[in-house]
C-alpha positions as CSV (number, residue, x, y, z in Angstrom):
1,M,-30.6,-2.5,18.3
2,R,-29.9,-3.8,14.9
3,Y,-27.6,-2.2,12.9
4,T,-27.5,-1.7,9.2
5,E,-25.3,-3.2,6.0
6,S,-24.6,0.9,5.5
7,Y,-23.2,1.5,9.4
8,L,-21.2,-1.6,9.0
9,S,-19.7,0.2,5.3
10,S,-19.0,3.4,7.2
11,C,-16.8,0.9,9.9
12,A,-15.4,-0.3,6.6
13,L,-14.7,2.8,4.5
14,A,-13.3,4.6,8.1
15,I,-10.8,2.1,8.3
16,M,-9.8,2.3,4.8
17,L,-9.1,5.6,5.7
18,F,-6.8,5.5,7.9
19,A,-5.0,2.7,6.9
20,S,-4.5,5.0,3.7
21,C,-3.6,8.2,5.3
22,G,0.2,8.4,5.1
23,P,2.5,6.2,2.6
24,K,3.3,2.4,3.4
25,P,6.6,2.3,4.9
26,D,9.5,1.0,2.8
27,S,9.4,-2.8,2.7
28,D,12.8,-3.5,2.2
29,L,13.3,-2.0,5.9
30,P,12.7,-4.3,9.2
31,D,10.2,-2.0,10.6
32,A,9.3,0.9,9.1
33,T,6.8,1.6,11.3
34,P,7.4,4.9,13.9
35,S,7.1,4.2,17.7
36,G,4.9,6.1,19.7
37,A,7.7,7.8,21.3
38,E,8.9,9.0,17.9
39,V,5.5,10.6,17.1
40,E,5.9,12.4,20.5
41,T,9.0,13.2,20.8
42,A,9.0,15.1,17.5
43,A,10.2,18.5,17.1
44,A,8.2,21.8,16.3
45,C,6.6,21.7,12.8
46,D,3.6,23.6,11.2
47,P,0.8,24.5,13.0
48,I,-2.0,22.6,10.9
49,V,0.9,19.0,11.7
50,D,0.9,19.5,15.3
51,E,-3.0,19.9,15.2
52,Y,-3.0,16.4,13.3
53,R,-1.0,14.9,15.7
54,D,-3.1,16.1,18.6
55,L,-6.2,14.9,17.0
56,M,-5.0,11.2,16.0
57,A,-3.6,11.3,19.9
58,D,-6.9,12.3,21.3
59,Y,-8.4,9.8,19.1
60,E,-6.5,6.8,19.3
61,K,-6.7,7.4,23.2
62,G,-10.6,7.9,22.9
63,L,-11.3,4.6,20.8
64,Q,-9.4,2.6,23.5
65,E,-11.3,4.2,26.3
66,M,-14.4,3.2,24.6
67,V,-12.8,0.2,24.0
68,D,-12.0,-0.8,27.5
69,A,-15.4,0.1,28.6
70,R,-17.3,-1.9,25.5
71,K,-19.1,1.2,25.2
72,V,-19.4,3.3,21.5
73,D,-20.3,6.7,21.5
74,Q,-20.3,6.6,17.5
75,A,-21.3,10.2,17.4
76,R,-18.2,10.8,18.5
77,Q,-16.2,8.4,16.5
78,E,-18.0,10.4,13.8
79,E,-16.4,13.5,14.5
80,W,-12.9,12.2,15.3
81,S,-13.1,10.6,11.6
82,E,-14.4,13.6,9.9
83,R,-12.2,16.0,11.4
84,A,-9.4,13.4,10.6
85,Q,-10.4,13.2,6.8
86,E,-10.4,17.6,6.9
87,L,-7.2,17.9,8.3
88,T,-5.9,15.0,5.9
89,E,-7.1,16.6,3.2
90,R,-5.9,20.4,4.6
91,V,-2.1,19.0,4.9
92,K,-2.0,17.1,1.2
93,A,-3.5,20.3,-0.3
94,R,-0.9,22.3,1.1
95,G,1.4,19.4,0.5
96,E,5.1,19.4,0.8
97,R,6.3,22.5,-1.6
98,E,4.6,24.8,0.9
99,L,5.2,23.0,4.5
100,G,8.6,21.9,4.0
101,L,10.2,18.2,3.7
102,K,10.4,18.5,7.6
103,C,6.7,19.0,8.4
104,W,5.8,16.9,5.4
105,Q,7.7,13.7,7.0
106,E,6.5,14.6,10.1
107,F,2.6,14.3,9.1
108,N,3.8,11.3,7.3
109,T,4.9,9.7,10.4
110,I,2.3,10.9,12.5
111,S,0.0,9.1,9.8
112,Q,1.8,5.7,9.5
113,A,2.1,5.8,13.4
114,Y,-1.6,6.8,14.7
115,A,-3.5,4.8,11.4
116,P,-3.1,1.7,11.9
117,R,-3.8,1.6,15.5
118,V,-6.9,3.9,15.2
119,A,-8.1,0.9,12.4
120,D,-7.8,-1.6,14.9
121,L,-9.8,0.0,17.2
122,A,-12.6,1.1,15.3
123,M,-12.8,-2.6,13.8
124,K,-12.7,-3.7,17.6
125,L,-15.3,-1.2,18.2
126,A,-17.4,-2.3,15.1
127,M,-17.7,-5.9,16.7
128,I,-18.2,-4.8,20.3
129,Q,-21.6,-3.1,18.6
130,M,-22.4,-6.1,16.5
131,E,-22.4,-8.6,19.4
132,Q,-24.4,-6.1,21.7
133,G,-26.8,-5.4,18.9
134,G,-27.3,-9.1,18.3
135,V,-25.7,-9.4,14.6
136,D,-25.1,-12.4,12.9
137,P,-22.0,-14.1,14.2
138,A,-21.2,-15.3,10.9
139,M,-21.3,-11.7,10.3
140,I,-19.1,-10.9,13.1
141,E,-16.6,-13.9,12.1
142,Q,-16.6,-12.0,8.6
143,M,-15.1,-8.8,10.2
144,K,-12.7,-10.7,12.6
145,N,-11.6,-12.5,10.0
146,A,-11.1,-9.6,7.6
147,A,-9.1,-7.5,10.4
148,G,-6.3,-10.6,10.4
149,R,-7.8,-12.0,13.8
């Protein structure tokens, strides 16, 4: 099975989407990326933020399982991506004023924690698919270089 440029473009788009979900951490801080424990122990918030946290945790876990099994479920991957985009848009439409500062910050913390991990796993899955699909090794090397490996 050969993968087209449109599929690779879709993977790249998904990676860019997750990389841009939340604001970038302040570069003056030593390490502003929240740990998994900080995200998991966050106080109760608006149900939409809780739904987003649960989705991102499921998304990361599911992608990791796919990477570990070296088996890609593209439909499931697309479903998570679409749902994450939809929830992100809904949260941003409500904004800080409606959600309150605490919930708005919680949403941004979740985004900062999960976006890079999900993007990394999506890139790994794209490389697995290319390797299994007979894609030109030079293309795989370009993807690895783009991912910073």
